[in-house]
All heavy atoms as TSV, in Angstrom:
chain	resi	resn	atom	element	x	y	z
A	1	SER	N	N	0.506	5.434	6.371
A	1	SER	CA	C	-0.075	5.431	7.748
A	1	SER	C	C	-0.692	6.846	7.990
A	1	SER	O	O	-1.677	6.965	8.588
A	1	SER	CB	C	1.086	5.240	8.747
A	1	SER	OG	O	1.526	3.915	8.597
A	2	ASN	N	N	-0.048	7.943	7.554
A	2	ASN	CA	C	-0.536	9.221	7.714
A	2	ASN	C	C	-1.886	9.430	7.023
A	2	ASN	O	O	-2.783	10.079	7.616
A	2	ASN	CB	C	0.390	10.383	7.290
A	2	ASN	CG	C	1.642	10.427	8.168
A	2	ASN	OD1	O	1.652	10.069	9.352
A	2	ASN	ND2	N	2.779	10.885	7.643
A	3	ALA	N	N	-1.989	8.910	5.779
A	3	ALA	CA	C	-3.158	9.053	5.038
A	3	ALA	C	C	-4.327	8.382	5.762
A	3	ALA	O	O	-5.403	8.819	5.689
A	3	ALA	CB	C	-2.966	8.595	3.635
A	4	ILE	N	N	-4.105	7.175	6.343
A	4	ILE	CA	C	-5.074	6.483	6.996
A	4	ILE	C	C	-5.540	7.210	8.325
A	4	ILE	O	O	-6.713	7.369	8.543
A	4	ILE	CB	C	-4.575	5.057	7.499
A	4	ILE	CG1	C	-4.360	4.170	6.218
A	4	ILE	CG2	C	-5.566	4.348	8.452
A	4	ILE	CD1	C	-3.630	2.816	6.542
A	5	GLU	N	N	-4.568	7.756	9.043
A	5	GLU	CA	C	-4.894	8.523	10.183
A	5	GLU	C	C	-5.772	9.784	9.882
A	5	GLU	O	O	-6.649	10.054	10.625
A	5	GLU	CB	C	-3.669	8.907	10.931
A	5	GLU	CG	C	-2.910	7.930	11.574
A	5	GLU	CD	C	-1.497	8.379	12.189
A	5	GLU	OE1	O	-1.304	9.544	12.370
A	5	GLU	OE2	O	-0.672	7.492	12.407
A	6	LYS	N	N	-5.491	10.336	8.742
A	6	LYS	CA	C	-6.225	11.522	8.302
A	6	LYS	C	C	-7.448	11.147	7.555
A	6	LYS	O	O	-8.222	12.064	7.219
A	6	LYS	CB	C	-5.359	12.391	7.368
A	6	LYS	CG	C	-4.180	13.023	8.041
A	6	LYS	CD	C	-3.389	13.801	7.034
A	6	LYS	CE	C	-2.123	14.366	7.736
A	6	LYS	NZ	N	-1.262	15.121	6.707
A	7	GLN	N	N	-7.704	9.857	7.422
A	7	GLN	CA	C	-8.810	9.301	6.591
A	7	GLN	C	C	-8.817	9.841	5.261
A	7	GLN	O	O	-9.851	10.112	4.644
A	7	GLN	CB	C	-10.210	9.551	7.316
A	7	GLN	CG	C	-10.242	8.783	8.665
A	7	GLN	CD	C	-11.576	8.868	9.289
A	7	GLN	OE1	O	-12.417	9.759	8.955
A	7	GLN	NE2	N	-11.774	8.071	10.284
A	8	ASP	N	N	-7.616	10.078	4.689
A	8	ASP	CA	C	-7.417	10.587	3.265
A	8	ASP	C	C	-7.340	9.377	2.419
A	8	ASP	O	O	-6.155	9.073	1.908
A	8	ASP	CB	C	-6.294	11.585	3.191
A	8	ASP	CG	C	-6.201	12.268	1.815
A	8	ASP	OD1	O	-6.913	11.872	0.927
A	8	ASP	OD2	O	-5.388	13.215	1.689
A	9	TYR	N	N	-8.412	8.739	2.221
A	9	TYR	CA	C	-8.333	7.485	1.388
A	9	TYR	C	C	-8.016	7.704	-0.123
A	9	TYR	O	O	-7.508	6.825	-0.750
A	9	TYR	CB	C	-9.590	6.599	1.577
A	9	TYR	CG	C	-9.847	6.396	3.058
A	9	TYR	CD1	C	-11.094	6.607	3.601
A	9	TYR	CD2	C	-8.865	5.912	3.862
A	9	TYR	CE1	C	-11.324	6.297	4.930
A	9	TYR	CE2	C	-9.099	5.656	5.217
A	9	TYR	CZ	C	-10.399	5.877	5.789
A	9	TYR	OH	O	-10.619	5.606	7.048
A	10	GLU	N	N	-8.392	8.879	-0.566
A	10	GLU	CA	C	-8.047	9.145	-1.974
A	10	GLU	C	C	-6.523	9.198	-2.097
A	10	GLU	O	O	-5.913	8.662	-3.158
A	10	GLU	CB	C	-8.657	10.572	-2.347
A	10	GLU	CG	C	-8.446	10.879	-3.778
A	10	GLU	CD	C	-9.107	12.191	-4.258
A	10	GLU	OE1	O	-10.334	12.416	-3.745
A	10	GLU	OE2	O	-8.605	12.925	-4.924
A	11	GLN	N	N	-5.761	9.977	-1.210
A	11	GLN	CA	C	-4.383	9.932	-1.271
A	11	GLN	C	C	-3.744	8.573	-1.006
A	11	GLN	O	O	-2.825	8.214	-1.671
A	11	GLN	CB	C	-3.831	10.932	-0.145
A	11	GLN	CG	C	-2.386	10.969	-0.014
A	11	GLN	CD	C	-1.641	11.610	-1.214
A	11	GLN	OE1	O	-2.183	12.144	-2.162
A	11	GLN	NE2	N	-0.287	11.493	-1.262
A	12	LEU	N	N	-4.363	7.836	-0.128
A	12	LEU	CA	C	-3.824	6.480	0.144
A	12	LEU	C	C	-3.967	5.667	-1.080
A	12	LEU	O	O	-3.021	4.887	-1.471
A	12	LEU	CB	C	-4.606	5.887	1.244
A	12	LEU	CG	C	-4.089	4.454	1.684
A	12	LEU	CD1	C	-2.672	4.420	2.150
A	12	LEU	CD2	C	-5.069	3.980	2.820
A	13	ALA	N	N	-5.074	5.694	-1.854
A	13	ALA	CA	C	-5.263	4.989	-3.070
A	13	ALA	C	C	-4.204	5.371	-4.124
A	13	ALA	O	O	-3.655	4.492	-4.851
A	13	ALA	CB	C	-6.650	5.146	-3.607
A	14	ARG	N	N	-3.955	6.617	-4.212
A	14	ARG	CA	C	-2.887	7.134	-5.226
A	14	ARG	C	C	-1.535	6.596	-4.866
A	14	ARG	O	O	-0.866	6.099	-5.653
A	14	ARG	CB	C	-2.857	8.679	-5.186
A	14	ARG	CG	C	-3.992	9.310	-6.052
A	14	ARG	CD	C	-3.698	10.772	-6.326
A	14	ARG	NE	N	-3.525	11.544	-5.115
A	14	ARG	CZ	C	-4.511	12.207	-4.461
A	14	ARG	NH1	N	-5.756	12.128	-4.911
A	14	ARG	NH2	N	-4.228	12.860	-3.352
A	15	LEU	N	N	-1.157	6.590	-3.561
A	15	LEU	CA	C	0.157	6.117	-3.118
A	15	LEU	C	C	0.244	4.623	-3.353
A	15	LEU	O	O	1.258	4.119	-3.862
A	15	LEU	CB	C	0.390	6.447	-1.702
A	15	LEU	CG	C	0.554	7.881	-1.303
A	15	LEU	CD1	C	0.486	8.047	0.206
A	15	LEU	CD2	C	1.864	8.428	-1.870
A	16	ALA	N	N	-0.869	3.884	-3.106
A	16	ALA	CA	C	-0.863	2.432	-3.333
A	16	ALA	C	C	-0.711	2.073	-4.790
A	16	ALA	O	O	0.011	1.228	-5.172
A	16	ALA	CB	C	-2.116	1.798	-2.712
A	17	HIS	N	N	-1.378	2.893	-5.571
A	17	HIS	CA	C	-1.317	2.701	-7.050
A	17	HIS	C	C	0.041	2.916	-7.567
A	17	HIS	O	O	0.594	2.197	-8.387
A	17	HIS	CB	C	-2.367	3.644	-7.785
A	17	HIS	CG	C	-2.407	3.465	-9.240
A	17	HIS	ND1	N	-3.061	2.470	-9.851
A	17	HIS	CD2	C	-1.670	4.150	-10.229
A	17	HIS	CE1	C	-2.856	2.541	-11.129
A	17	HIS	NE2	N	-2.078	3.533	-11.434
A	18	TRP	N	N	0.680	3.967	-7.131
A	18	TRP	CA	C	2.042	4.300	-7.466
A	18	TRP	C	C	2.992	3.195	-7.056
A	18	TRP	O	O	3.791	2.720	-7.826
A	18	TRP	CB	C	2.532	5.619	-6.788
A	18	TRP	CG	C	4.016	5.860	-7.050
A	18	TRP	CD1	C	4.617	6.430	-8.123
A	18	TRP	CD2	C	5.009	5.464	-6.115
A	18	TRP	NE1	N	5.974	6.385	-7.926
A	18	TRP	CE2	C	6.303	5.845	-6.694
A	18	TRP	CE3	C	5.024	4.829	-4.843
A	18	TRP	CZ2	C	7.479	5.615	-6.120
A	18	TRP	CZ3	C	6.291	4.595	-4.313
A	18	TRP	CH2	C	7.479	4.976	-4.921
A	19	LEU	N	N	2.903	2.717	-5.854
A	19	LEU	CA	C	3.684	1.586	-5.311
A	19	LEU	C	C	3.515	0.333	-6.157
A	19	LEU	O	O	4.549	-0.402	-6.429
A	19	LEU	CB	C	3.483	1.311	-3.837
A	19	LEU	CG	C	4.336	0.269	-3.249
A	19	LEU	CD1	C	5.820	0.570	-3.397
A	19	LEU	CD2	C	3.969	0.062	-1.781
A	20	LYS	N	N	2.335	0.066	-6.484
A	20	LYS	CA	C	2.025	-1.096	-7.235
A	20	LYS	C	C	2.742	-1.138	-8.617
A	20	LYS	O	O	3.416	-2.111	-8.997
A	20	LYS	CB	C	0.487	-1.161	-7.573
A	20	LYS	CG	C	0.042	-2.314	-8.364
A	20	LYS	CD	C	-1.539	-2.312	-8.482
A	20	LYS	CE	C	-1.971	-1.176	-9.380
A	20	LYS	NZ	N	-3.391	-1.212	-9.733
A	21	GLY	N	N	2.730	0.023	-9.297
A	21	GLY	CA	C	3.466	0.143	-10.547
A	21	GLY	C	C	5.012	0.271	-10.345
A	21	GLY	O	O	5.775	-0.387	-11.038
A	22	ALA	N	N	5.432	1.035	-9.509
A	22	ALA	CA	C	6.814	1.355	-9.273
A	22	ALA	C	C	7.599	0.118	-8.759
A	22	ALA	O	O	8.614	-0.159	-9.171
A	22	ALA	CB	C	7.055	2.508	-8.243
A	23	GLY	N	N	6.956	-0.618	-7.838
A	23	GLY	CA	C	7.600	-1.850	-7.340
A	23	GLY	C	C	7.908	-2.833	-8.424
A	23	GLY	O	O	8.995	-3.361	-8.531
A	24	GLY	N	N	6.953	-2.993	-9.268
A	24	GLY	CA	C	7.108	-3.950	-10.492
A	24	GLY	C	C	8.142	-3.408	-11.426
A	24	GLY	O	O	8.955	-4.236	-11.978
A	25	THR	N	N	8.141	-2.130	-11.618
A	25	THR	CA	C	9.075	-1.566	-12.558
A	25	THR	C	C	10.473	-1.672	-12.232
A	25	THR	O	O	11.377	-2.027	-13.039
A	25	THR	CB	C	8.786	-0.022	-12.765
A	25	THR	OG1	O	7.471	0.168	-13.188
A	25	THR	CG2	C	9.764	0.689	-13.673
A	26	VAL	N	N	10.806	-1.665	-10.895
A	26	VAL	CA	C	12.212	-1.787	-10.451
A	26	VAL	C	C	12.558	-3.161	-10.008
A	26	VAL	O	O	13.545	-3.455	-9.389
A	26	VAL	CB	C	12.525	-0.763	-9.368
A	26	VAL	CG1	C	12.438	0.643	-9.865
A	26	VAL	CG2	C	11.669	-0.973	-8.118
A	27	GLY	N	N	11.553	-4.163	-10.222
A	27	GLY	CA	C	11.907	-5.525	-9.997
A	27	GLY	C	C	11.474	-6.072	-8.582
A	27	GLY	O	O	11.833	-7.179	-8.254
A	28	PHE	N	N	10.743	-5.277	-7.837
A	28	PHE	CA	C	10.161	-5.717	-6.604
A	28	PHE	C	C	8.735	-6.091	-6.727
A	28	PHE	O	O	7.817	-5.483	-6.152
A	28	PHE	CB	C	10.358	-4.664	-5.573
A	28	PHE	CG	C	11.764	-4.413	-5.208
A	28	PHE	CD1	C	12.403	-3.185	-5.523
A	28	PHE	CD2	C	12.481	-5.288	-4.454
A	28	PHE	CE1	C	13.688	-2.938	-5.196
A	28	PHE	CE2	C	13.818	-5.068	-4.139
A	28	PHE	CZ	C	14.451	-3.852	-4.462
A	29	ASP	N	N	8.470	-7.141	-7.548
A	29	ASP	CA	C	7.126	-7.630	-7.790
A	29	ASP	C	C	6.363	-7.965	-6.493
A	29	ASP	O	O	5.048	-8.034	-6.507
A	29	ASP	CB	C	7.142	-8.782	-8.740
A	29	ASP	CG	C	7.656	-8.375	-10.086
A	29	ASP	OD1	O	7.575	-7.193	-10.495
A	29	ASP	OD2	O	8.175	-9.324	-10.828
A	30	VAL	N	N	7.057	-8.281	-5.495
A	30	VAL	CA	C	6.379	-8.758	-4.266
A	30	VAL	C	C	5.522	-7.643	-3.652
A	30	VAL	O	O	4.596	-7.939	-2.901
A	30	VAL	CB	C	7.494	-9.162	-3.180
A	30	VAL	CG1	C	8.299	-7.976	-2.727
A	30	VAL	CG2	C	6.877	-9.932	-2.091
A	31	PHE	N	N	5.678	-6.366	-4.005
A	31	PHE	CA	C	4.893	-5.275	-3.585
A	31	PHE	C	C	3.647	-5.142	-4.316
A	31	PHE	O	O	2.669	-4.514	-3.898
A	31	PHE	CB	C	5.625	-3.906	-3.721
A	31	PHE	CG	C	6.788	-3.705	-2.676
A	31	PHE	CD1	C	8.064	-4.002	-3.019
A	31	PHE	CD2	C	6.455	-3.202	-1.444
A	31	PHE	CE1	C	9.046	-3.843	-2.028
A	31	PHE	CE2	C	7.443	-3.146	-0.503
A	31	PHE	CZ	C	8.764	-3.396	-0.766
A	32	THR	N	N	3.456	-5.732	-5.547
A	32	THR	CA	C	2.344	-5.530	-6.380
A	32	THR	C	C	1.050	-5.976	-5.741
A	32	THR	O	O	0.055	-5.218	-5.660
A	32	THR	CB	C	2.534	-6.318	-7.729
A	32	THR	OG1	O	3.708	-5.820	-8.252
A	32	THR	CG2	C	1.405	-6.072	-8.667
A	33	SER	N	N	0.992	-7.166	-5.169
A	33	SER	CA	C	-0.329	-7.700	-4.687
A	33	SER	C	C	-0.721	-6.875	-3.417
A	33	SER	O	O	-1.949	-6.471	-3.321
A	33	SER	CB	C	-0.151	-9.186	-4.346
A	33	SER	OG	O	-1.401	-9.674	-3.876
A	34	PRO	N	N	0.104	-6.718	-2.420
A	34	PRO	CA	C	-0.367	-5.927	-1.273
A	34	PRO	C	C	-0.682	-4.513	-1.573
A	34	PRO	O	O	-1.682	-3.918	-1.019
A	34	PRO	CB	C	0.794	-6.046	-0.189
A	34	PRO	CG	C	1.914	-6.671	-0.852
A	34	PRO	CD	C	1.451	-7.286	-2.190
A	35	ALA	N	N	0.087	-3.942	-2.490
A	35	ALA	CA	C	-0.291	-2.482	-2.943
A	35	ALA	C	C	-1.642	-2.490	-3.645
A	35	ALA	O	O	-2.349	-1.567	-3.439
A	35	ALA	CB	C	0.828	-1.962	-3.801
A	36	ARG	N	N	-1.912	-3.514	-4.553
A	36	ARG	CA	C	-3.238	-3.520	-5.106
A	36	ARG	C	C	-4.305	-3.724	-4.125
A	36	ARG	O	O	-5.324	-2.985	-4.276
A	36	ARG	CB	C	-3.166	-4.724	-6.149
A	36	ARG	CG	C	-4.494	-4.891	-6.923
A	36	ARG	CD	C	-4.542	-6.033	-7.813
A	36	ARG	NE	N	-4.309	-7.265	-7.127
A	36	ARG	CZ	C	-3.313	-8.121	-7.372
A	36	ARG	NH1	N	-2.424	-7.843	-8.352
A	36	ARG	NH2	N	-3.137	-9.190	-6.688
A	37	ASP	N	N	-4.092	-4.558	-3.190
A	37	ASP	CA	C	-5.172	-4.800	-2.102
A	37	ASP	C	C	-5.346	-3.477	-1.358
A	37	ASP	O	O	-6.495	-3.183	-0.998
A	37	ASP	CB	C	-4.730	-5.941	-1.191
A	37	ASP	CG	C	-4.654	-7.277	-1.837
A	37	ASP	OD1	O	-5.260	-7.403	-2.972
A	37	ASP	OD2	O	-4.088	-8.226	-1.246
A	38	LEU	N	N	-4.275	-2.748	-1.112
A	38	LEU	CA	C	-4.368	-1.506	-0.334
A	38	LEU	C	C	-5.098	-0.511	-1.174
A	38	LEU	O	O	-5.980	0.248	-0.665
A	38	LEU	CB	C	-3.011	-0.932	0.008
A	38	LEU	CG	C	-2.975	0.394	0.744
A	38	LEU	CD1	C	-3.704	0.319	2.071
A	38	LEU	CD2	C	-1.461	0.760	1.006
A	39	GLU	N	N	-4.864	-0.421	-2.491
A	39	GLU	CA	C	-5.511	0.443	-3.287
A	39	GLU	C	C	-7.073	0.210	-3.317
A	39	GLU	O	O	-7.895	1.148	-3.184
A	39	GLU	CB	C	-4.981	0.424	-4.752
A	39	GLU	CG	C	-5.644	1.453	-5.653
A	39	GLU	CD	C	-5.080	1.260	-7.106
A	39	GLU	OE1	O	-4.342	0.285	-7.387
A	39	GLU	OE2	O	-5.449	2.115	-7.895
A	40	VAL	N	N	-7.436	-1.110	-3.455
A	40	VAL	CA	C	-8.884	-1.430	-3.472
A	40	VAL	C	C	-9.484	-1.032	-2.127
A	40	VAL	O	O	-10.622	-0.517	-2.121
A	40	VAL	CB	C	-8.991	-2.984	-3.779
A	40	VAL	CG1	C	-10.385	-3.452	-3.507
A	40	VAL	CG2	C	-8.529	-3.198	-5.205
A	41	ALA	N	N	-8.864	-1.417	-1.002
A	41	ALA	CA	C	-9.361	-1.034	0.274
A	41	ALA	C	C	-9.503	0.438	0.487
A	41	ALA	O	O	-10.506	0.958	1.033
A	41	ALA	CB	C	-8.524	-1.609	1.415
A	42	ALA	N	N	-8.526	1.231	-0.012
A	42	ALA	CA	C	-8.650	2.678	0.097
A	42	ALA	C	C	-9.715	3.247	-0.731
A	42	ALA	O	O	-10.401	4.163	-0.267
A	42	ALA	CB	C	-7.310	3.271	-0.212
A	43	LYS	N	N	-9.927	2.682	-1.892
A	43	LYS	CA	C	-10.977	3.217	-2.739
A	43	LYS	C	C	-12.367	2.966	-2.140
A	43	LYS	O	O	-13.261	3.742	-2.371
A	43	LYS	CB	C	-10.927	2.579	-4.165
A	43	LYS	CG	C	-9.748	3.276	-4.954
A	43	LYS	CD	C	-9.683	2.667	-6.336
A	43	LYS	CE	C	-8.603	3.378	-7.212
A	43	LYS	NZ	N	-8.529	2.826	-8.557
A	44	SER	N	N	-12.475	1.760	-1.447
A	44	SER	CA	C	-13.779	1.531	-0.852
A	44	SER	C	C	-14.022	2.348	0.448
A	44	SER	O	O	-15.135	2.645	0.802
A	44	SER	CB	C	-13.918	0.069	-0.553
A	44	SER	OG	O	-13.153	-0.317	0.611
A	45	GLY	N	N	-12.839	2.638	1.122
A	45	GLY	CA	C	-12.876	3.405	2.323
A	45	GLY	C	C	-13.599	2.786	3.468
A	45	GLY	O	O	-13.868	3.446	4.527
A	46	ALA	N	N	-13.990	1.516	3.390
A	46	ALA	CA	C	-14.779	0.829	4.345
A	46	ALA	C	C	-14.051	0.097	5.451
A	46	ALA	O	O	-14.618	-0.060	6.502
A	46	ALA	CB	C	-15.785	-0.026	3.666
A	47	ASN	N	N	-12.847	-0.355	5.168
A	47	ASN	CA	C	-12.258	-1.246	6.101
A	47	ASN	C	C	-10.806	-0.791	6.438
A	47	ASN	O	O	-9.858	-1.095	5.850
A	47	ASN	CB	C	-12.090	-2.624	5.441
A	47	ASN	CG	C	-11.733	-3.699	6.496
A	47	ASN	OD1	O	-11.182	-3.390	7.523
A	47	ASN	ND2	N	-11.931	-5.001	6.095
A	48	SER	N	N	-10.791	0.113	7.535
A	48	SER	CA	C	-9.474	0.633	7.945
A	48	SER	C	C	-8.557	-0.440	8.493
A	48	SER	O	O	-7.321	-0.387	8.427
A	48	SER	CB	C	-9.707	1.764	8.968
A	48	SER	OG	O	-10.262	1.292	10.147
A	49	ASN	N	N	-9.167	-1.546	8.984
A	49	ASN	CA	C	-8.289	-2.609	9.448
A	49	ASN	C	C	-7.541	-3.297	8.368
A	49	ASN	O	O	-6.305	-3.628	8.485
A	49	ASN	CB	C	-9.070	-3.698	10.222
A	49	ASN	CG	C	-9.544	-3.251	11.588
A	49	ASN	OD1	O	-8.975	-2.378	12.230
A	49	ASN	ND2	N	-10.665	-3.839	11.987
A	50	ALA	N	N	-8.194	-3.502	7.244
A	50	ALA	CA	C	-7.541	-4.054	6.046
A	50	ALA	C	C	-6.454	-3.124	5.567
A	50	ALA	O	O	-5.330	-3.497	5.160
A	50	ALA	CB	C	-8.564	-4.329	4.908
A	51	MET	N	N	-6.726	-1.834	5.587
A	51	MET	CA	C	-5.767	-0.829	5.191
A	51	MET	C	C	-4.466	-0.868	6.113
A	51	MET	O	O	-3.429	-0.818	5.592
A	51	MET	CB	C	-6.363	0.544	5.073
A	51	MET	CG	C	-7.336	0.725	3.994
A	51	MET	SD	S	-7.962	2.401	3.880
A	51	MET	CE	C	-9.654	2.141	4.523
A	52	ASN	N	N	-4.758	-0.939	7.344
A	52	ASN	CA	C	-3.649	-0.956	8.367
A	52	ASN	C	C	-2.812	-2.193	8.161
A	52	ASN	O	O	-1.659	-2.143	8.238
A	52	ASN	CB	C	-4.142	-0.802	9.702
A	52	ASN	CG	C	-4.518	0.644	10.149
A	52	ASN	OD1	O	-3.770	1.508	9.839
A	52	ASN	ND2	N	-5.642	0.776	10.789
A	53	GLN	N	N	-3.485	-3.325	7.903
A	53	GLN	CA	C	-2.759	-4.632	7.747
A	53	GLN	C	C	-1.849	-4.483	6.487
A	53	GLN	O	O	-0.757	-4.958	6.495
A	53	GLN	CB	C	-3.695	-5.740	7.620
A	53	GLN	CG	C	-4.424	-6.065	8.970
A	53	GLN	CD	C	-5.404	-7.194	8.767
A	53	GLN	OE1	O	-6.022	-7.356	7.681
A	53	GLN	NE2	N	-5.789	-7.834	9.909
A	54	ARG	N	N	-2.415	-4.005	5.351
A	54	ARG	CA	C	-1.589	-3.926	4.188
A	54	ARG	C	C	-0.397	-2.956	4.338
A	54	ARG	O	O	0.672	-3.205	3.878
A	54	ARG	CB	C	-2.447	-3.355	2.944
A	54	ARG	CG	C	-3.599	-4.442	2.471
A	54	ARG	CD	C	-3.113	-5.643	1.927
A	54	ARG	NE	N	-2.755	-6.740	2.811
A	54	ARG	CZ	C	-3.561	-7.456	3.616
A	54	ARG	NH1	N	-4.830	-7.328	3.523
A	54	ARG	NH2	N	-3.067	-8.401	4.384
A	55	VAL	N	N	-0.700	-1.813	5.021
A	55	VAL	CA	C	0.422	-0.890	5.266
A	55	VAL	C	C	1.539	-1.588	6.102
A	55	VAL	O	O	2.766	-1.505	5.814
A	55	VAL	CB	C	-0.009	0.382	5.901
A	55	VAL	CG1	C	1.087	1.237	6.380
A	55	VAL	CG2	C	-0.840	1.221	4.822
A	56	ALA	N	N	1.093	-2.264	7.139
A	56	ALA	CA	C	2.074	-2.951	8.024
A	56	ALA	C	C	2.875	-3.985	7.249
A	56	ALA	O	O	4.047	-4.146	7.423
A	56	ALA	CB	C	1.347	-3.611	9.200
A	57	GLU	N	N	2.201	-4.740	6.317
A	57	GLU	CA	C	2.863	-5.773	5.501
A	57	GLU	C	C	3.840	-5.137	4.586
A	57	GLU	O	O	4.975	-5.582	4.464
A	57	GLU	CB	C	1.753	-6.427	4.671
A	57	GLU	CG	C	2.315	-7.521	3.851
A	57	GLU	CD	C	1.180	-8.169	3.015
A	57	GLU	OE1	O	-0.049	-7.963	3.227
A	57	GLU	OE2	O	1.551	-9.051	2.160
A	58	LEU	N	N	3.503	-3.969	3.982
A	58	LEU	CA	C	4.379	-3.238	3.057
A	58	LEU	C	C	5.558	-2.739	3.808
A	58	LEU	O	O	6.731	-2.789	3.328
A	58	LEU	CB	C	3.606	-2.150	2.321
A	58	LEU	CG	C	2.689	-2.691	1.274
A	58	LEU	CD1	C	1.636	-1.588	0.831
A	58	LEU	CD2	C	3.332	-3.223	0.010
A	59	VAL	N	N	5.383	-2.129	5.028
A	59	VAL	CA	C	6.488	-1.628	5.745
A	59	VAL	C	C	7.451	-2.731	6.165
A	59	VAL	O	O	8.658	-2.582	6.105
A	59	VAL	CB	C	5.934	-0.932	6.988
A	59	VAL	CG1	C	7.047	-0.630	7.984
A	59	VAL	CG2	C	5.212	0.439	6.583
A	60	GLN	N	N	6.938	-3.899	6.566
A	60	GLN	CA	C	7.777	-5.061	6.891
A	60	GLN	C	C	8.568	-5.496	5.709
A	60	GLN	O	O	9.740	-5.789	5.763
A	60	GLN	CB	C	6.969	-6.199	7.393
A	60	GLN	CG	C	7.792	-7.382	7.821
A	60	GLN	CD	C	6.913	-8.500	8.356
A	60	GLN	OE1	O	5.693	-8.430	8.399
A	60	GLN	NE2	N	7.582	-9.618	8.833
A	61	MET	N	N	7.888	-5.583	4.506
A	61	MET	CA	C	8.585	-6.002	3.279
A	61	MET	C	C	9.698	-4.975	2.979
A	61	MET	O	O	10.799	-5.345	2.536
A	61	MET	CB	C	7.604	-6.021	2.144
A	61	MET	CG	C	6.609	-7.199	2.335
A	61	MET	SD	S	5.193	-7.140	1.239
A	61	MET	CE	C	5.962	-7.257	-0.325
A	62	LYS	N	N	9.426	-3.705	3.161
A	62	LYS	CA	C	10.386	-2.664	2.943
A	62	LYS	C	C	11.691	-2.862	3.746
A	62	LYS	O	O	12.808	-2.718	3.218
A	62	LYS	CB	C	9.919	-1.293	3.154
A	62	LYS	CG	C	10.858	-0.157	3.063
A	62	LYS	CD	C	10.339	1.153	3.591
A	62	LYS	CE	C	10.195	1.094	5.070
A	62	LYS	NZ	N	11.060	1.900	5.862
A	63	GLY	N	N	11.447	-3.296	4.961
A	63	GLY	CA	C	12.568	-3.556	5.896
A	63	GLY	C	C	13.419	-4.669	5.499
A	63	GLY	O	O	14.584	-4.821	5.927
A	64	ASN	N	N	12.923	-5.580	4.638
A	64	ASN	CA	C	13.647	-6.770	4.163
A	64	ASN	C	C	14.498	-6.477	2.922
A	64	ASN	O	O	15.315	-7.322	2.516
A	64	ASN	CB	C	12.746	-7.905	3.900
A	64	ASN	CG	C	12.005	-8.406	5.119
A	64	ASN	OD1	O	12.602	-8.395	6.130
A	64	ASN	ND2	N	10.834	-8.993	4.967
A	65	ILE	N	N	14.383	-5.280	2.405
A	65	ILE	CA	C	15.189	-4.951	1.158
A	65	ILE	C	C	16.608	-4.637	1.530
A	65	ILE	O	O	16.828	-3.837	2.421
A	65	ILE	CB	C	14.519	-3.739	0.467
A	65	ILE	CG1	C	13.190	-4.077	-0.131
A	65	ILE	CG2	C	15.459	-3.219	-0.740
A	65	ILE	CD1	C	12.409	-2.920	-0.651
A	66	VAL	N	N	17.526	-5.346	0.873
A	66	VAL	CA	C	19.010	-5.158	1.076
A	66	VAL	C	C	19.506	-4.513	-0.296
A	66	VAL	O	O	19.355	-5.080	-1.360
A	66	VAL	CB	C	19.660	-6.343	1.408
A	66	VAL	CG1	C	21.149	-6.216	1.496
A	66	VAL	CG2	C	19.092	-7.016	2.665
A	67	ILE	N	N	20.134	-3.398	-0.073
A	67	ILE	CA	C	20.631	-2.677	-1.309
A	67	ILE	C	C	22.146	-2.816	-1.277
A	67	ILE	O	O	22.848	-2.746	-0.362
A	67	ILE	CB	C	20.285	-1.192	-1.311
A	67	ILE	CG1	C	18.727	-1.129	-1.373
A	67	ILE	CG2	C	20.923	-0.466	-2.515
A	67	ILE	CD1	C	18.221	0.241	-1.339
């Protein structure tokens, strides 16, 4: 969210790329698709609505994790 607010799409793309890989590595494959979509949107830098939607989706998914 901070990267979107700062329009630091390069940082957002890096974070999304990390989440895409890390989520799958630890067995949370559900993060892969939205993180990939976020990475693509951040790299294009054109659609902040899409970026905000993916971040909101990921935050909601994070809240569903029970450890």
